[in-house]
C-alpha positions as CSV (number, residue, x, y, z in Angstrom):
1,M,81.6,81.0,98.1
2,S,80.2,83.5,100.5
3,N,80.3,87.1,99.5
4,S,82.1,88.3,102.6
5,V,85.8,88.6,102.8
6,R,87.8,90.7,105.3
7,I,91.0,92.4,104.1
8,I,93.7,93.3,106.6
9,E,95.9,95.9,105.1
10,V,99.5,95.4,106.4
11,G,101.4,97.7,104.1
12,P,102.1,100.4,106.7
13,R,103.8,97.9,109.0
14,D,104.8,94.6,107.4
15,G,105.3,96.3,104.1
16,L,107.3,99.4,105.0
17,Q,109.5,97.8,107.6
18,N,111.1,95.7,104.9
19,E,111.6,98.5,102.3
20,Q,115.0,100.0,101.7
21,M,113.9,103.6,101.9
22,P,112.6,104.9,105.3
23,V,109.3,106.8,105.4
24,S,108.6,109.7,107.7
25,V,106.0,109.5,110.5
26,E,104.0,112.2,108.7
27,A,104.0,110.3,105.4
28,R,103.0,107.1,107.1
29,I,100.1,108.8,108.8
30,G,99.1,110.1,105.4
31,F,99.4,106.6,103.9
32,V,97.1,105.1,106.5
33,K,94.6,107.9,106.1
34,A,94.6,107.4,102.3
35,L,94.1,103.6,102.7
36,F,91.3,104.2,105.1
37,A,89.6,106.7,102.7
38,A,89.9,104.0,100.0
39,G,87.7,101.7,102.1
40,L,90.4,99.6,104.0
41,H,89.2,99.9,107.5
42,T,91.4,97.3,109.2
43,I,95.0,98.4,109.0
44,E,98.2,97.3,110.7
45,V,99.9,100.7,111.3
46,G,103.1,100.1,113.1
47,S,105.3,98.0,115.4
48,F,106.3,98.7,119.0
49,V,109.8,97.3,118.8
50,S,113.2,98.7,119.5
51,P,114.2,101.2,116.8
52,K,117.6,99.5,116.8
53,A,116.0,96.3,115.7
54,I,113.6,97.8,113.1
55,P,114.5,101.4,112.5
56,K,111.9,102.0,109.8
57,M,109.1,101.5,112.5
58,Q,110.5,104.2,114.7
59,G,107.7,106.6,115.6
60,S,104.9,104.0,115.4
61,D,103.4,105.5,118.5
62,Q,103.1,108.8,116.7
63,V,101.6,107.1,113.6
64,F,99.0,105.4,115.8
65,C,98.1,108.6,117.5
66,G,97.8,110.3,114.2
67,V,95.0,107.9,113.0
68,R,93.4,106.6,116.1
69,D,90.4,108.9,115.9
70,L,89.4,107.4,112.5
71,P,86.5,104.9,112.9
72,G,88.6,101.9,111.9
73,E,90.5,99.1,113.5
74,F,94.2,99.8,113.8
75,H,96.6,97.0,114.7
76,V,100.2,97.3,116.1
77,L,102.8,94.5,116.4
78,V,104.0,93.9,120.0
79,P,107.0,91.6,120.6
80,N,107.3,91.8,124.4
81,E,106.0,93.4,127.5
82,K,107.8,96.7,127.0
83,G,106.2,96.9,123.5
84,Y,102.9,96.1,125.1
85,E,103.2,98.9,127.6
86,G,103.9,101.4,124.7
87,A,100.9,100.1,122.7
88,R,98.6,100.3,125.7
89,A,99.8,103.8,126.5
90,V,98.6,105.2,123.2
91,G,95.3,103.3,123.4
92,A,95.8,100.4,121.0
93,K,92.7,98.2,120.9
94,V,94.2,95.4,118.9
95,I,97.8,94.1,119.1
96,A,99.6,91.3,117.2
97,V,102.2,88.8,118.5
98,F,104.3,86.6,116.3
99,A,105.9,83.2,116.3
100,S,107.5,81.0,113.6
101,A,106.8,77.5,112.5
102,S,110.5,77.2,111.9
103,E,113.3,76.9,114.5
104,G,115.9,78.3,112.1
105,F,113.8,81.3,111.2
106,S,112.9,82.0,114.8
107,R,116.6,82.1,115.8
108,A,117.6,84.3,112.9
109,N,114.7,86.7,113.3
110,I,114.3,87.1,117.0
111,N,117.3,85.2,118.4
112,C,115.4,82.5,120.3
113,S,113.7,79.2,119.9
114,V,110.1,78.8,119.0
115,A,109.3,77.7,122.6
116,E,111.2,80.7,124.0
117,S,109.3,83.1,121.8
118,I,106.0,81.8,123.2
119,E,107.2,82.4,126.7
120,R,108.1,86.0,125.7
121,F,104.7,86.8,124.5
122,R,102.7,84.7,126.9
123,P,102.6,87.5,129.5
124,V,101.7,90.0,126.8
125,I,98.6,88.0,125.9
126,E,97.7,87.6,129.5
127,R,97.9,91.3,130.2
128,A,96.1,92.2,127.0
129,R,93.2,89.9,127.8
130,A,93.0,91.4,131.3
131,D,93.0,94.9,129.8
132,G,90.3,94.1,127.2
133,I,92.7,94.3,124.3
134,K,92.3,91.9,121.4
135,V,95.4,89.8,120.3
136,R,96.1,88.5,116.8
137,G,98.7,85.9,116.3
138,Y,101.0,85.6,113.4
139,V,102.8,82.3,112.4
140,S,105.6,82.8,109.9
141,C,107.2,80.3,107.4
142,V,104.1,78.1,107.3
143,L,104.9,76.7,103.8
144,G,108.7,76.9,103.8
145,C,111.7,78.4,105.5
146,P,115.0,79.9,104.1
147,Y,116.9,78.0,106.7
148,D,115.0,74.8,107.4
149,G,113.4,74.2,104.0
150,D,110.1,72.4,103.9
151,I,108.0,72.8,107.1
152,A,106.0,69.9,108.4
153,P,102.3,70.9,108.7
154,N,102.2,69.5,112.2
155,S,104.6,72.2,113.3
156,V,102.2,74.9,112.0
157,V,99.3,73.1,113.6
158,D,101.0,73.0,117.0
159,I,102.0,76.7,117.1
160,S,98.6,77.8,115.7
161,K,96.9,75.7,118.4
162,R,99.1,77.2,121.1
163,L,98.3,80.8,120.0
164,W,94.6,80.0,119.9
165,Q,94.7,78.4,123.3
166,L,96.6,81.3,124.8
167,G,93.8,83.6,123.7
168,C,94.5,85.0,120.2
169,Y,91.1,85.7,118.5
170,E,92.6,85.1,115.1
171,V,95.7,83.3,113.7
172,S,97.3,84.6,110.5
173,L,99.2,81.9,108.5
174,G,102.2,83.5,106.8
175,D,104.0,82.1,103.7
176,T,106.9,84.5,104.5
177,I,109.1,83.6,101.6
178,G,106.3,82.9,99.1
179,V,107.2,79.3,98.2
180,G,103.7,77.8,98.7
181,T,101.5,76.3,96.0
182,P,97.7,75.9,96.0
183,T,97.6,72.3,96.9
184,K,100.0,72.8,99.8
185,A,98.1,75.9,101.0
186,R,94.8,74.0,100.9
187,Q,96.3,71.0,102.8
188,L,97.8,73.3,105.4
189,L,94.5,75.2,106.0
190,R,92.7,71.9,106.4
191,A,95.2,70.7,108.9
192,V,95.2,73.9,111.0
193,A,91.4,74.1,110.9
194,G,91.3,70.8,112.8
195,E,92.5,72.8,115.9
196,V,91.6,76.5,115.1
197,P,88.2,77.3,113.5
198,M,88.5,78.1,109.8
199,Q,86.6,81.4,110.4
200,N,89.5,82.5,112.7
201,L,92.3,81.7,110.2
202,A,93.8,84.4,108.0
203,M,95.9,83.9,104.9
204,H,99.1,86.0,104.7
205,F,100.8,85.0,101.5
206,H,103.8,86.6,99.8
207,D,104.2,86.5,96.0
208,T,107.8,85.6,95.4
209,Y,107.0,82.8,93.0
210,G,103.8,84.3,91.7
211,Q,101.6,81.9,93.6
212,A,99.9,84.2,96.1
213,L,96.6,84.7,94.3
214,A,96.3,81.0,93.4
215,N,97.0,80.1,97.0
216,L,94.4,82.6,98.2
217,Y,91.8,81.2,95.8
218,A,92.5,77.7,97.1
219,G,92.1,79.0,100.7
220,L,88.8,80.7,99.8
221,E,87.6,77.4,98.5
222,E,88.4,75.8,101.8
223,G,86.4,78.5,103.6
224,S,89.0,81.0,104.8
225,R,87.6,84.5,104.6
226,I,90.4,86.7,106.0
227,I,93.2,88.0,103.8
228,D,96.3,90.0,104.7
229,S,97.6,92.1,101.9
230,A,99.8,95.1,101.3
231,A,99.1,98.1,98.9
232,G,101.4,97.9,95.9
233,G,102.8,94.5,97.1
234,L,105.0,96.3,99.6
235,G,107.6,94.4,101.7
236,G,109.9,91.5,101.5
237,C,111.9,89.4,104.0
238,P,115.4,90.4,105.1
239,Y,116.2,86.7,105.9
240,A,115.1,85.3,102.6
241,P,117.1,86.7,99.6
242,G,114.9,87.3,96.6
243,A,111.6,87.1,98.6
244,T,109.2,89.7,97.4
245,G,106.5,91.5,99.4
246,N,103.0,90.6,100.4
247,V,100.3,89.9,97.8
248,G,99.2,93.3,96.5
249,T,96.0,94.7,97.8
250,E,95.0,95.8,94.3
251,D,95.4,92.3,93.0
252,V,93.3,90.9,95.8
253,V,90.6,93.4,95.3
254,Y,90.5,92.9,91.6
255,M,90.2,89.1,92.0
256,L,87.5,89.3,94.6
257,E,85.4,91.9,92.8
258,G,85.7,89.8,89.6
259,M,84.4,86.9,91.6
260,G,81.4,88.9,92.7
261,I,82.7,89.3,96.2
262,A,82.3,93.0,97.3
263,T,85.3,94.4,99.1
264,G,84.1,98.0,99.7
265,V,87.4,99.2,98.3
266,D,87.6,102.1,95.9
267,M,90.3,101.0,93.4
268,E,91.1,104.5,92.2
269,K,91.7,105.8,95.7
270,L,93.7,102.7,96.6
271,L,95.9,103.2,93.5
272,A,96.5,106.8,94.4
273,A,97.6,105.8,97.9
274,T,99.9,103.2,96.4
275,N,101.4,105.5,93.9
276,T,102.1,108.1,96.6
277,I,104.0,105.7,98.9
278,S,105.8,104.1,95.9
279,A,107.2,107.5,95.0
280,L,108.4,108.0,98.5
281,I,110.3,104.7,98.6
282,G,111.7,105.2,95.1
283,R,110.3,102.2,93.3
284,P,107.1,101.3,91.3
285,P,104.5,99.1,92.8
286,V,104.9,95.4,92.2
287,S,101.2,94.7,92.2
288,R,100.2,93.6,88.7
289,V,96.9,95.4,88.9
290,A,98.6,98.6,90.0
291,A,101.1,98.4,87.2
292,A,98.4,97.7,84.6
293,L,96.2,100.6,85.8
294,N,99.2,103.0,85.8
295,A,100.2,101.9,82.3
296,K,96.6,102.4,81.1
297,A,96.6,105.9,82.7
298,R,99.9,106.9,81.0
299,A,98.5,105.8,77.6
300,R,95.5,108.1,77.8
């Protein structure tokens, strides 16, 4: 394997938006700054959506403004043109749009079909490209859906290809409910790589069934070198009862460093950031590495 892997930290957005306890703008700014100081320089910091839809992302414009002077790459999720205008107004350089590989999940999550969701963000991508703003595409439920069950790989290939053709520079494949296994993850990546170059595919795996690291390893063997993760394993899925958060950034860093793949992440600083945000949301981190290191520290 090559010794270069890019980690996209999604805890401040995809993680916190699904936690029960809201976190203030000031605390979210502090969280992003702490993650950056730990060596995570590509961070998804917020979402320009209606506060009625996702109240925990209220104030994402303030969060972005609070960190935009740092020399990193800060992403924001944009669901429609109104959201795009807000992101552009604060100077966002990278936005993300999202679609689902599952019709059932698309209707439950954003109240429209997959085809309709594409038409919603098509003008967003067009405007962003005209404005020189990069667009990242998310595909959810790539390995299973709480409503539709198993998802045909061809469905994931089709939506990924569409995002790529519309102009997304990168497509993140999300196992939203964490039901995938290594063989399925490997097969899916191979299938999508037939339409989107492997170097432009990211792995976004949740850890509900404890398979995320194994799935990531399988993807690394296939050649994917981009991993989405969340500090402390933050997050979940409101439409999938029992679904846990994203794979923990600490777990990913520990695995990669143990494989001889440098991440540039300071584990001690990362753990400190995780512990601070965990205290604010009122629960311990679910990352196995964070839990182990915290237990070790308490035993000293």
